[in-house]
C-alpha positions in Angstrom: 110.2 103.4 95.7 111.5 100.5 93.7 111.7 96.9 94.4 115.1 95.4 94.9 115.3 91.8 93.4 117.9 89.7 95.1 120.0 87.5 92.9 119.6 83.9 93.2 122.8 83.5 94.7 122.4 86.4 97.5 122.6 84.7 100.8 122.3 87.6 103.5 123.5 87.1 107.0 123.5 88.9 110.1 124.1 88.6 113.6 122.4 90.8 116.7 123.1 90.7 120.4 120.0 89.9 122.7 118.6 93.3 122.3 118.4 93.1 118.6 121.3 95.3 117.8 123.6 94.4 114.8 126.9 93.0 115.6 127.8 91.4 112.0 126.5 91.8 108.6 128.0 90.1 105.6 128.8 91.6 102.2 125.5 90.5 100.6 123.3 92.1 103.3 125.5 95.3 102.9 125.2 95.1 99.3 121.3 94.7 99.0 120.6 97.1 102.0 122.9 99.7 101.1 124.2 100.5 104.3 128.0 100.3 105.5 129.1 97.9 108.1 129.9 100.9 110.2 126.4 102.4 109.7 124.8 99.3 110.8 127.0 97.8 113.8 125.1 98.7 117.2 122.1 99.9 115.4 118.7 98.0 116.2 118.0 95.6 113.1 114.9 97.4 112.7 117.0 100.0 110.8 115.9 97.9 107.6 112.4 97.3 108.7 109.7 98.1 106.1 106.8 100.2 107.5 104.5 97.5 105.3 105.6 94.9 107.8 102.8 94.4 110.4 103.9 94.5 114.1 102.1 91.2 114.8 104.8 89.5 112.5 107.7 91.0 114.5 106.3 90.0 117.7 105.7 86.4 116.8 109.1 86.4 115.3 110.7 87.5 118.7 108.6 85.4 120.7 109.6 82.4 119.1 113.5 83.0 118.8 113.4 84.4 122.5 111.9 80.9 123.5 114.9 79.3 121.8 113.1 78.1 118.8 113.8 78.6 115.0 111.7 81.3 113.0 111.3 81.0 109.4 109.1 83.6 107.3 109.1 86.1 104.7 110.1 89.7 105.5 109.8 93.0 103.6 112.8 95.1 104.2 113.7 98.6 103.3 117.0 99.8 101.8 119.1 102.8 102.9 117.9 104.8 100.0 114.0 103.6 100.6 113.8 100.8 98.0 112.3 97.3 99.3 113.3 94.2 99.0 111.8 90.7 100.2 113.7 87.6 101.8 112.9 84.4 103.2 114.5 84.6 106.6 115.5 81.9 109.0 116.5 83.3 112.4 117.7 81.4 115.3 119.5 81.7 118.8 123.0 81.5 119.1 126.0 82.4 121.6 128.6 84.8 120.4 132.2 84.3 121.0 132.0 86.0 124.6 129.4 83.4 125.6 126.3 85.9 125.3 123.0 85.4 123.9 122.8 86.4 120.2 120.7 85.8 117.1 121.8 84.7 113.6 119.5 85.5 110.6 120.1 83.9 107.2 118.2 85.2 104.3 117.6 84.1 100.7 115.6 85.2 97.8 112.0 84.2 97.8 110.1 83.4 94.5 107.2 85.8 93.4 104.5 83.4 94.5 105.9 83.2 98.0 106.1 87.1 97.8 102.7 87.3 96.6 101.2 84.7 99.5 103.1 86.8 102.2 101.7 90.0 101.1 98.2 88.7 101.3 98.8 87.3 104.8 100.4 90.3 106.1 97.6 92.5 104.9 95.3 90.6 107.3 97.6 91.2 110.3 97.7 94.3 112.3 
């Protein structure tokens, strides 16, 4: 599959409930991942998880955000058509309009050196 290179001005945003189910996605996220909003709402955010991403990376991510801290890092995602794209993500705890626990993820384009470094690190993780 082919790599999708984000534009410099892409800013992908999504929100999930406390179980990781998508409750919001902005237009940039929809454009890059290839899913419609209706296809994403209520689905686990792992719908865009690329199989190359090590489980240890997501365990560390979830442990961090569930403790109320902010997580930042590089993530390789998979688009609806099977293509992939890299993002630099910042994920944090939030409270939704109903007062329930939620998570917000804001993502931007990483540079090529950052992607290479992330790929090297992720090869060492299980």
